[in-house]
Each structure stands twice: as C-alpha cells, then as structure tokens.
C-alpha positions as CSV (number, residue, x, y, z in Angstrom):
1,M,0.7,20.9,14.1
2,T,0.9,17.3,13.1
3,L,2.1,14.8,15.7
4,S,4.1,11.7,14.6
5,M,1.3,9.7,16.2
6,D,-1.1,11.1,13.5
7,D,1.2,9.8,10.7
8,E,0.3,6.3,9.8
9,H,3.8,5.8,8.4
10,A,5.6,6.9,11.6
11,A,7.6,4.0,13.1
12,L,6.6,4.2,16.7
13,F,6.0,0.7,17.9
14,T,8.4,-2.0,19.1
15,V,8.3,-5.7,18.3
16,G,7.0,-6.4,21.9
17,Q,4.3,-3.8,21.6
18,V,3.1,-5.1,18.3
19,A,3.2,-8.7,19.5
20,D,1.1,-7.7,22.5
21,M,-1.4,-5.7,20.4
22,L,-2.0,-8.4,17.8
23,H,-1.6,-11.4,20.2
24,V,1.2,-12.9,18.1
25,Q,4.6,-14.1,19.0
26,Q,7.7,-11.8,18.5
27,A,9.3,-14.7,16.6
28,F,6.4,-14.5,14.1
29,L,7.1,-10.8,13.5
30,R,10.7,-11.5,13.0
31,R,9.9,-14.3,10.5
32,I,7.6,-12.2,8.4
33,D,10.3,-9.5,8.3
34,D,13.0,-12.1,7.4
35,Q,10.7,-13.4,4.5
36,D,10.1,-9.8,3.3
37,V,6.3,-10.0,3.9
38,V,6.2,-7.0,6.2
39,T,9.4,-5.1,6.6
40,P,9.4,-2.6,9.5
41,Q,11.8,0.4,9.7
42,R,14.8,0.2,12.0
43,S,15.8,2.5,14.8
44,A,19.3,4.0,15.0
45,G,20.2,1.0,17.1
46,G,18.9,-1.5,14.6
47,Q,15.7,-2.4,16.4
48,R,12.5,-3.0,14.5
49,R,10.0,-0.2,14.7
50,Y,6.5,-0.6,13.2
51,S,4.1,2.0,11.9
52,R,0.3,1.8,12.1
53,R,0.3,1.0,8.4
54,E,2.6,-1.9,9.0
55,I,0.5,-3.1,11.9
56,G,-2.5,-3.2,9.6
57,R,-0.5,-5.2,7.1
58,I,0.4,-7.7,9.8
59,Q,-3.3,-8.0,10.6
60,E,-3.8,-8.9,7.0
61,V,-1.1,-11.5,7.1
62,V,-2.6,-13.1,10.2
63,S,-6.0,-13.2,8.5
64,M,-4.6,-14.7,5.3
65,M,-2.6,-17.3,7.3
66,N,-5.8,-18.2,9.2
67,D,-7.3,-18.9,5.8
68,G,-4.5,-21.3,4.9
69,M,-2.2,-19.1,2.9
70,T,1.6,-19.4,3.1
71,L,4.0,-16.6,3.7
72,P,5.4,-16.8,0.1
73,G,1.9,-16.6,-1.3
74,I,1.0,-13.6,0.9
75,R,4.3,-11.9,-0.2
76,R,3.3,-12.4,-3.8
77,I,-0.2,-11.0,-3.3
78,F,1.4,-7.9,-1.6
79,Q,3.8,-7.6,-4.6
80,L,1.0,-7.8,-7.1
81,Q,-1.1,-5.3,-5.1
82,H,1.8,-2.9,-5.2
83,E,2.3,-3.4,-9.0
84,L,-1.4,-2.8,-9.6
85,A,-1.3,0.4,-7.6
86,E,1.7,1.6,-9.6
87,M,0.1,0.8,-12.9
88,T,-3.1,2.6,-11.8
89,R,-1.2,5.7,-10.8
90,E,0.6,5.6,-14.2
91,R,-2.6,5.2,-16.1
92,D,-4.3,8.1,-14.1
93,E,-1.3,10.3,-14.8
94,L,-1.3,9.5,-18.5
95,T,-5.0,10.1,-18.7
96,R,-4.6,13.5,-17.0
97,R,-1.8,14.5,-19.3
98,L,-3.7,13.4,-22.4
99,A,-6.8,15.3,-21.3
100,A,-4.6,18.4,-20.7
101,H,-3.3,18.2,-24.3
102,T,-6.5,17.3,-26.1
103,Q,-8.8,20.1,-27.2
104,P,-12.5,19.2,-27.5
105,V,-13.9,19.2,-31.0
106,P,-16.8,21.5,-31.4
107,Q,-20.1,19.7,-32.0
108,T,-22.3,20.7,-34.9
109,D,-26.0,20.2,-35.0
110,P,-26.7,17.6,-37.7
111,R,-29.9,19.5,-38.6
112,E,-27.9,22.5,-39.8
113,G,-26.3,20.6,-42.7
114,P,-22.9,21.4,-44.2
115,E,-21.6,24.9,-44.3
116,H,-20.6,26.5,-47.6
C-alpha cells in the first residue's frame, strides 16, 4: 500500500509549514508562485499546498538567489531544464522506435571473399 506521504508529488504541506521548514518568509513563497517560478497545487479552498518535489525546487531557488540570480533568471533556467528533459524523452523514444524497426545486417567475414 502506498501512502500519499511516499509520493513526492502529493501536495501535503501548507505555506506556513514550508516557510518554517526552509526558514523563509511566507511572502517569499507567495512571490515565487506569483512569478511562476514554483507553482504549488491548490486545496479545494484555494490554499497553496506544496509537495516534497516543490519543496526541493524552492530549496534550489533559495540557493540560486543566494548566488545572486534573479527570479526571472531562475524561472528561465527551470523552463530550459524542462524543455531539455522533454527533448531527451523524445530522442529516447525515437531511438527506441528506430531500433525496433531496424534489422541488424549480417556480418560477413572478409576472409571468406565474395560468394558466387
């Protein structure tokens, strides 16, 4: 049986909980959501709910900001990472499909010479 706590995508944590965990202000979490850097899921009542994956992403944001990056720059990096992951998946799928349709050509021993 899989518990929702085991799912890294399960939105279990509130803004307050995440702010306390990461030692950031709740306003910071709202700002990175408003600027589409990290967008949490919403509860039925419209409250932000964060998954473990999103919390990890926020940790990346904090680290990048500590290195002097801006939120628009961080958002662009995340977009490019997503695009690269999509292209990599597409390439891998095309490679798999090509391999499934390509028959290997039998190798002949060059010492045998041409057959007549």
